[in-house]
Biopython code that builds the backbone (N, CA, C, O; Angstrom):
import numpy as np
from Bio.PDB.StructureBuilder import StructureBuilder

atoms = [
    (1, "UNK", "N", (97.308, -26.002, -32.480)),
    (1, "UNK", "CA", (98.820, -25.342, -33.255)),
    (1, "UNK", "C", (98.204, -25.172, -34.519)),
    (1, "UNK", "O", (97.661, -26.084, -35.143)),
    (2, "UNK", "N", (98.275, -24.248, -34.811)),
    (2, "UNK", "CA", (98.601, -23.491, -35.993)),
    (2, "UNK", "C", (99.704, -23.867, -36.998)),
    (2, "UNK", "O", (99.663, -23.969, -38.224)),
    (3, "UNK", "N", (100.852, -24.068, -35.982)),
    (3, "UNK", "CA", (102.051, -23.634, -37.015)),
    (3, "UNK", "C", (103.173, -22.713, -36.289)),
    (3, "UNK", "O", (102.809, -21.779, -35.574)),
    (4, "UNK", "N", (104.277, -22.946, -36.452)),
    (4, "UNK", "CA", (105.827, -22.606, -35.596)),
    (4, "UNK", "C", (105.314, -21.087, -35.759)),
    (4, "UNK", "O", (104.805, -20.723, -36.819)),
    (5, "UNK", "N", (105.461, -20.273, -34.732)),
    (5, "UNK", "CA", (105.554, -18.966, -34.392)),
    (5, "UNK", "C", (103.860, -18.326, -33.960)),
    (5, "UNK", "O", (103.716, -17.444, -33.113)),
    (6, "UNK", "N", (103.031, -18.775, -34.496)),
    (6, "UNK", "CA", (101.650, -18.648, -34.054)),
    (6, "UNK", "C", (102.156, -17.720, -32.758)),
    (6, "UNK", "O", (103.161, -17.944, -32.083)),
    (7, "UNK", "N", (101.069, -16.460, -32.554)),
    (7, "UNK", "CA", (101.594, -15.854, -31.525)),
    (7, "UNK", "C", (99.792, -16.662, -30.573)),
    (7, "UNK", "O", (100.051, -17.012, -29.421)),
    (8, "UNK", "N", (98.871, -16.810, -30.820)),
    (8, "UNK", "CA", (97.946, -17.489, -29.991)),
    (8, "UNK", "C", (98.108, -18.973, -29.164)),
    (8, "UNK", "O", (97.848, -19.281, -28.000)),
    (9, "UNK", "N", (98.501, -19.523, -29.980)),
    (9, "UNK", "CA", (99.199, -21.091, -29.678)),
    (9, "UNK", "C", (99.644, -21.212, -28.111)),
    (9, "UNK", "O", (99.498, -22.225, -27.427)),
    (10, "UNK", "N", (100.069, -20.292, -27.787)),
    (10, "UNK", "CA", (100.740, -20.631, -25.911)),
    (10, "UNK", "C", (99.276, -19.759, -25.238)),
    (10, "UNK", "O", (98.750, -20.334, -24.286)),
    (11, "UNK", "N", (98.830, -18.842, -25.553)),
    (11, "UNK", "CA", (98.287, -18.186, -24.558)),
    (11, "UNK", "C", (97.334, -18.597, -23.722)),
    (11, "UNK", "O", (96.574, -17.673, -23.429)),
    (12, "UNK", "N", (97.003, -19.882, -23.091)),
    (12, "UNK", "CA", (96.205, -20.085, -22.102)),
    (12, "UNK", "C", (96.886, -20.547, -21.171)),
    (12, "UNK", "O", (96.636, -20.508, -19.966)),
    (13, "UNK", "N", (98.080, -21.158, -21.891)),
    (13, "UNK", "CA", (99.244, -21.577, -20.708)),
    (13, "UNK", "C", (99.918, -20.526, -20.403)),
    (13, "UNK", "O", (100.270, -20.460, -19.225)),
    (14, "UNK", "N", (100.287, -19.465, -21.264)),
    (14, "UNK", "CA", (100.445, -17.923, -20.722)),
    (14, "UNK", "C", (99.684, -17.068, -19.683)),
    (14, "UNK", "O", (100.329, -16.695, -18.703)),
    (15, "UNK", "N", (98.854, -16.844, -19.750)),
    (15, "UNK", "CA", (98.054, -16.571, -18.819)),
    (15, "UNK", "C", (97.644, -16.699, -17.637)),
    (15, "UNK", "O", (97.381, -15.913, -16.727)),
    (16, "UNK", "N", (97.605, -18.665, -17.872)),
    (16, "UNK", "CA", (97.470, -18.896, -16.525)),
    (16, "UNK", "C", (98.951, -18.885, -15.647)),
    (16, "UNK", "O", (98.975, -19.113, -14.438)),
    (17, "UNK", "N", (100.031, -18.618, -16.356)),
    (17, "UNK", "CA", (101.542, -18.765, -15.315)),
    (17, "UNK", "C", (101.434, -17.257, -15.176)),
    (17, "UNK", "O", (102.054, -16.830, -14.201)),
    (18, "UNK", "N", (100.887, -16.465, -15.808)),
    (18, "UNK", "CA", (100.744, -15.387, -15.251)),
    (18, "UNK", "C", (99.902, -14.861, -14.102)),
    (18, "UNK", "O", (100.259, -13.999, -13.299)),
    (19, "UNK", "N", (98.613, -15.562, -14.133)),
    (19, "UNK", "CA", (97.679, -15.535, -13.090)),
    (19, "UNK", "C", (98.175, -15.737, -11.604)),
    (19, "UNK", "O", (98.010, -15.057, -10.591)),
    (20, "UNK", "N", (98.993, -17.191, -11.900)),
    (20, "UNK", "CA", (99.575, -17.611, -11.126)),
    (20, "UNK", "C", (100.425, -17.134, -10.079)),
    (20, "UNK", "O", (100.303, -17.028, -8.859)),
    (21, "UNK", "N", (101.535, -16.819, -11.109)),
    (21, "UNK", "CA", (102.457, -15.527, -10.405)),
    (21, "UNK", "C", (101.971, -14.411, -9.492)),
    (21, "UNK", "O", (102.348, -14.239, -8.333)),
    (22, "UNK", "N", (100.813, -13.446, -10.364)),
    (22, "UNK", "CA", (100.215, -12.523, -10.015)),
    (22, "UNK", "C", (99.214, -12.372, -9.009)),
    (22, "UNK", "O", (98.978, -11.228, -8.621)),
    (23, "UNK", "N", (98.469, -13.509, -8.432)),
    (23, "UNK", "CA", (98.109, -14.027, -7.807)),
    (23, "UNK", "C", (98.032, -15.022, -6.657)),
    (23, "UNK", "O", (97.037, -15.309, -5.992)),
    (24, "UNK", "N", (99.510, -15.584, -6.527)),
    (24, "UNK", "CA", (99.776, -16.283, -5.915)),
    (24, "UNK", "C", (101.505, -15.975, -5.344)),
    (24, "UNK", "O", (101.602, -15.583, -4.181)),
    (25, "UNK", "N", (102.610, -16.127, -6.027)),
    (25, "UNK", "CA", (104.037, -16.157, -5.945)),
    (25, "UNK", "C", (103.902, -15.203, -5.816)),
    (25, "UNK", "O", (104.550, -14.987, -4.792)),
    (26, "UNK", "N", (103.422, -14.166, -6.164)),
    (26, "UNK", "CA", (104.512, -12.919, -5.917)),
    (26, "UNK", "C", (103.725, -11.864, -4.667)),
    (26, "UNK", "O", (104.221, -10.884, -4.112)),
    (27, "UNK", "N", (102.805, -12.266, -4.541)),
    (27, "UNK", "CA", (101.822, -11.933, -3.425)),
    (27, "UNK", "C", (102.183, -12.540, -1.431)),
    (27, "UNK", "O", (101.675, -12.182, -0.369)),
    (28, "UNK", "N", (103.398, -13.673, -1.813)),
    (28, "UNK", "CA", (103.431, -14.360, -0.626)),
    (28, "UNK", "C", (104.741, -14.343, -0.287)),
    (28, "UNK", "O", (105.469, -13.796, -1.116)),
    (29, "UNK", "N", (105.465, -14.952, 1.068)),
    (29, "UNK", "CA", (106.994, -15.165, 0.726)),
    (29, "UNK", "C", (107.046, -16.476, 1.634)),
    (29, "UNK", "O", (106.237, -16.691, 2.537)),
    (30, "UNK", "N", (107.834, -17.117, 1.374)),
    (30, "UNK", "CA", (107.349, -18.777, 1.628)),
    (30, "UNK", "C", (108.641, -19.051, 2.506)),
    (30, "UNK", "O", (109.698, -18.711, 1.975)),
    (31, "UNK", "N", (108.684, -19.373, 3.228)),
    (31, "UNK", "CA", (109.900, -20.400, 4.650)),
    (31, "UNK", "C", (110.509, -21.086, 3.739)),
    (31, "UNK", "O", (111.662, -20.786, 3.429)),
    (32, "UNK", "N", (109.950, -21.971, 3.233)),
    (32, "UNK", "CA", (110.740, -23.241, 3.018)),
    (32, "UNK", "C", (110.013, -23.367, 1.323)),
    (32, "UNK", "O", (108.982, -22.888, 0.852)),
    (33, "UNK", "N", (111.281, -24.386, 0.631)),
    (33, "UNK", "CA", (110.823, -25.150, -0.375)),
    (33, "UNK", "C", (109.329, -25.840, -0.402)),
    (33, "UNK", "O", (108.847, -25.938, -1.531)),
    (34, "UNK", "N", (108.755, -26.191, 0.382)),
    (34, "UNK", "CA", (107.853, -27.042, 0.772)),
    (34, "UNK", "C", (106.850, -26.401, 1.294)),
    (34, "UNK", "O", (105.859, -27.093, 1.061)),
    (35, "UNK", "N", (106.584, -25.578, 1.801)),
    (35, "UNK", "CA", (105.946, -24.487, 2.025)),
    (35, "UNK", "C", (105.299, -23.859, 0.355)),
    (35, "UNK", "O", (104.162, -23.885, -0.116)),
    (36, "UNK", "N", (106.266, -23.468, -0.050)),
    (36, "UNK", "CA", (105.635, -22.896, -1.516)),
    (36, "UNK", "C", (105.588, -24.123, -2.400)),
    (36, "UNK", "O", (104.733, -23.813, -3.229)),
    (37, "UNK", "N", (105.914, -25.050, -2.629)),
    (37, "UNK", "CA", (105.039, -26.308, -3.306)),
    (37, "UNK", "C", (103.552, -26.642, -2.706)),
    (37, "UNK", "O", (102.587, -26.934, -3.413)),
    (38, "UNK", "N", (103.538, -26.545, -1.273)),
    (38, "UNK", "CA", (102.035, -27.209, -1.040)),
    (38, "UNK", "C", (101.010, -25.884, -1.200)),
    (38, "UNK", "O", (99.804, -25.837, -1.443)),
    (39, "UNK", "N", (101.935, -24.902, -0.978)),
    (39, "UNK", "CA", (100.829, -23.426, -1.772)),
    (39, "UNK", "C", (100.294, -23.428, -2.762)),
    (39, "UNK", "O", (99.095, -23.503, -3.031)),
    (40, "UNK", "N", (101.688, -23.295, -3.731)),
    (40, "UNK", "CA", (101.461, -23.439, -5.820)),
    (40, "UNK", "C", (100.037, -24.864, -5.888)),
    (40, "UNK", "O", (99.182, -24.935, -6.771)),
    (41, "UNK", "N", (100.163, -25.687, -4.865)),
    (41, "UNK", "CA", (99.594, -26.600, -5.537)),
    (41, "UNK", "C", (97.848, -26.551, -4.876)),
    (41, "UNK", "O", (96.845, -27.074, -5.363)),
    (42, "UNK", "N", (97.980, -25.748, -3.656)),
    (42, "UNK", "CA", (96.655, -26.030, -3.346)),
    (42, "UNK", "C", (95.938, -24.417, -4.233)),
    (42, "UNK", "O", (94.722, -24.240, -4.152)),
    (43, "UNK", "N", (96.806, -23.387, -5.010)),
    (43, "UNK", "CA", (96.493, -22.751, -5.727)),
    (43, "UNK", "C", (96.070, -23.106, -6.808)),
    (43, "UNK", "O", (95.045, -22.622, -7.288)),
    (44, "UNK", "N", (96.804, -24.052, -7.417)),
    (44, "UNK", "CA", (96.419, -24.723, -8.670)),
    (44, "UNK", "C", (95.125, -25.641, -8.641)),
    (44, "UNK", "O", (94.345, -25.786, -9.583)),
    (45, "UNK", "N", (95.051, -26.136, -7.602)),
    (45, "UNK", "CA", (93.751, -26.930, -7.022)),
    (45, "UNK", "C", (92.455, -26.217, -7.243)),
    (45, "UNK", "O", (91.655, -26.725, -8.029)),
    (46, "UNK", "N", (92.192, -25.227, -6.707)),
    (46, "UNK", "CA", (91.572, -24.315, -6.401)),
    (46, "UNK", "C", (91.328, -23.388, -8.156)),
    (46, "UNK", "O", (90.205, -22.948, -8.403)),
    (47, "UNK", "N", (92.075, -23.269, -8.835)),
    (47, "UNK", "CA", (91.930, -22.692, -9.799)),
    (47, "UNK", "C", (91.066, -23.703, -11.149)),
    (47, "UNK", "O", (90.193, -23.411, -11.966)),
    (48, "UNK", "N", (91.594, -24.575, -10.946)),
    (48, "UNK", "CA", (91.053, -26.136, -11.558)),
    (48, "UNK", "C", (89.473, -26.327, -11.185)),
    (48, "UNK", "O", (88.564, -26.491, -11.998)),
    (49, "UNK", "N", (89.366, -26.268, -9.788)),
    (49, "UNK", "CA", (87.709, -27.562, -9.140)),
    (49, "UNK", "C", (87.383, -26.014, -8.544)),
    (49, "UNK", "O", (86.193, -26.169, -8.271)),
    (50, "UNK", "N", (87.607, -25.008, -8.274)),
    (50, "UNK", "CA", (86.943, -23.925, -7.543)),
    (50, "UNK", "C", (86.591, -22.828, -8.186)),
    (50, "UNK", "O", (85.582, -22.232, -7.809)),
    (51, "UNK", "N", (87.258, -22.403, -9.149)),
    (51, "UNK", "CA", (87.480, -21.040, -9.574)),
    (51, "UNK", "C", (86.429, -21.301, -10.988)),
    (51, "UNK", "O", (86.309, -22.346, -11.627)),
    (52, "UNK", "N", (85.799, -20.100, -11.194)),
    (52, "UNK", "CA", (84.746, -19.948, -12.345)),
    (52, "UNK", "C", (85.974, -19.013, -13.533)),
    (52, "UNK", "O", (86.658, -18.022, -13.274)),
    (53, "UNK", "N", (85.899, -19.607, -14.510)),
    (53, "UNK", "CA", (86.076, -18.936, -15.823)),
    (53, "UNK", "C", (85.419, -18.306, -16.769)),
    (53, "UNK", "O", (84.490, -18.945, -17.262)),
    (54, "UNK", "N", (85.639, -17.113, -17.228)),
    (54, "UNK", "CA", (84.298, -17.012, -18.194)),
    (54, "UNK", "C", (84.363, -17.234, -19.316)),
    (54, "UNK", "O", (83.401, -17.432, -20.057)),
    (55, "UNK", "N", (86.114, -17.237, -19.773)),
    (55, "UNK", "CA", (86.442, -17.909, -20.648)),
    (55, "UNK", "C", (86.088, -19.284, -21.574)),
    (55, "UNK", "O", (86.539, -19.723, -22.632)),
    (56, "UNK", "N", (85.030, -19.742, -20.610)),
    (56, "UNK", "CA", (85.024, -21.498, -20.883)),
    (56, "UNK", "C", (83.346, -21.161, -21.174)),
    (56, "UNK", "O", (82.845, -22.280, -21.061)),
    (57, "UNK", "N", (82.276, -20.244, -21.475)),
    (57, "UNK", "CA", (81.229, -20.300, -22.195)),
    (57, "UNK", "C", (80.359, -19.690, -20.896)),
    (57, "UNK", "O", (80.164, -18.490, -20.703)),
    (58, "UNK", "N", (79.820, -20.925, -19.943)),
    (58, "UNK", "CA", (78.629, -20.224, -19.039)),
    (58, "UNK", "C", (79.807, -20.080, -17.458)),
    (58, "UNK", "O", (79.454, -20.578, -16.389)),
    (59, "UNK", "N", (80.607, -19.640, -17.549)),
    (59, "UNK", "CA", (80.943, -19.338, -16.608)),
    (59, "UNK", "C", (81.589, -20.859, -15.976)),
    (59, "UNK", "O", (81.243, -20.631, -14.817)),
    (60, "UNK", "N", (82.175, -22.047, -15.898)),
    (60, "UNK", "CA", (82.499, -23.258, -15.326)),
    (60, "UNK", "C", (83.785, -22.977, -15.112)),
    (60, "UNK", "O", (84.412, -21.939, -15.325)),
    (61, "UNK", "N", (84.336, -24.685, -14.378)),
    (61, "UNK", "CA", (85.772, -24.502, -13.359)),
    (61, "UNK", "C", (86.151, -25.049, -15.063)),
    (61, "UNK", "O", (85.458, -25.035, -16.080)),
    (62, "UNK", "N", (87.511, -25.494, -14.815)),
    (62, "UNK", "CA", (87.899, -25.786, -15.653)),
    (62, "UNK", "C", (87.690, -27.601, -15.786)),
    (62, "UNK", "O", (87.768, -28.393, -16.725)),
    (63, "UNK", "N", (87.424, -27.712, -14.472)),
    (63, "UNK", "CA", (87.308, -29.633, -14.188)),
    (63, "UNK", "C", (86.364, -29.703, -14.855)),
    (63, "UNK", "O", (86.326, -30.717, -15.552)),
    (64, "UNK", "N", (85.025, -28.598, -15.001)),
    (64, "UNK", "CA", (84.046, -29.195, -15.244)),
    (64, "UNK", "C", (83.969, -28.930, -16.640)),
    (64, "UNK", "O", (83.131, -29.610, -17.232)),
    (65, "UNK", "N", (84.613, -28.133, -17.311)),
    (65, "UNK", "CA", (84.680, -27.965, -18.541)),
    (65, "UNK", "C", (85.430, -29.111, -19.110)),
    (65, "UNK", "O", (84.955, -29.213, -20.241)),
    (66, "UNK", "N", (86.237, -29.934, -18.984)),
    (66, "UNK", "CA", (87.080, -31.008, -19.351)),
    (66, "UNK", "C", (86.376, -32.082, -19.431)),
    (66, "UNK", "O", (86.209, -32.727, -20.466)),
    (67, "UNK", "N", (85.721, -32.451, -17.875)),
    (67, "UNK", "CA", (84.661, -33.596, -17.526)),
    (67, "UNK", "C", (83.051, -33.439, -17.948)),
    (67, "UNK", "O", (82.388, -34.460, -18.134)),
    (68, "UNK", "N", (82.559, -32.348, -18.065)),
    (68, "UNK", "CA", (81.403, -32.321, -18.384)),
    (68, "UNK", "C", (80.465, -32.714, -17.348)),
    (68, "UNK", "O", (79.499, -33.420, -17.638)),
    (69, "UNK", "N", (80.679, -32.301, -16.131)),
    (69, "UNK", "CA", (80.218, -32.567, -14.945)),
    (69, "UNK", "C", (80.519, -31.995, -13.693)),
    (69, "UNK", "O", (81.705, -31.755, -13.466)),
    (70, "UNK", "N", (79.536, -31.688, -12.697)),
    (70, "UNK", "CA", (79.887, -30.859, -11.421)),
    (70, "UNK", "C", (81.093, -31.028, -10.945)),
    (70, "UNK", "O", (81.673, -31.893, -11.603)),
    (71, "UNK", "N", (81.866, -30.513, -9.933)),
    (71, "UNK", "CA", (83.023, -31.412, -9.317)),
    (71, "UNK", "C", (82.384, -31.814, -8.012)),
    (71, "UNK", "O", (82.934, -32.719, -7.384)),
    (72, "UNK", "N", (81.336, -31.282, -7.542)),
    (72, "UNK", "CA", (80.579, -32.671, -6.406)),
    (72, "UNK", "C", (80.436, -33.607, -6.840)),
    (72, "UNK", "O", (80.001, -34.342, -5.953)),
    (73, "UNK", "N", (80.574, -34.361, -8.146)),
    (73, "UNK", "CA", (79.719, -35.430, -8.809)),
    (73, "UNK", "C", (81.518, -36.502, -9.231)),
    (73, "UNK", "O", (81.522, -37.684, -9.573)),
    (74, "UNK", "N", (82.174, -36.049, -9.141)),
    (74, "UNK", "CA", (83.656, -36.536, -9.723)),
    (74, "UNK", "C", (83.973, -37.871, -8.897)),
    (74, "UNK", "O", (84.271, -38.924, -9.460)),
    (75, "UNK", "N", (83.885, -37.734, -7.592)),
    (75, "UNK", "CA", (84.604, -38.703, -6.329)),
    (75, "UNK", "C", (83.839, -39.287, -5.982)),
    (75, "UNK", "O", (84.041, -40.090, -5.072)),
]
sb = StructureBuilder()
sb.init_structure("model")
sb.init_model(0)
sb.init_chain("A")
sb.init_seg("    ")
for serial, (resi, resn, name, xyz) in enumerate(atoms, 1):
    if name == "N":
        sb.init_residue(resn, " ", resi, " ")
    sb.init_atom(name, np.array(xyz, "f"), 0.0, 1.0, " ", f" {name:<3s}", serial, name[0])
structure = sb.get_structure()
């Protein structure tokens, strides 16, 4: 964070919320709150552990970039 009011401070978080809304929430019609929570939880897990991200350099997942190891070696 470079200081108050910097436009680029929240860009990564804002991009995540945009992706969540446009790829998960707006495309589904949830019947219950529990179904919504489960579906969003699964989306976040896939976003972090399965989905490759170009901005992380060599198309890593956020999990791999943070822990510097492949997903299969985590457990």
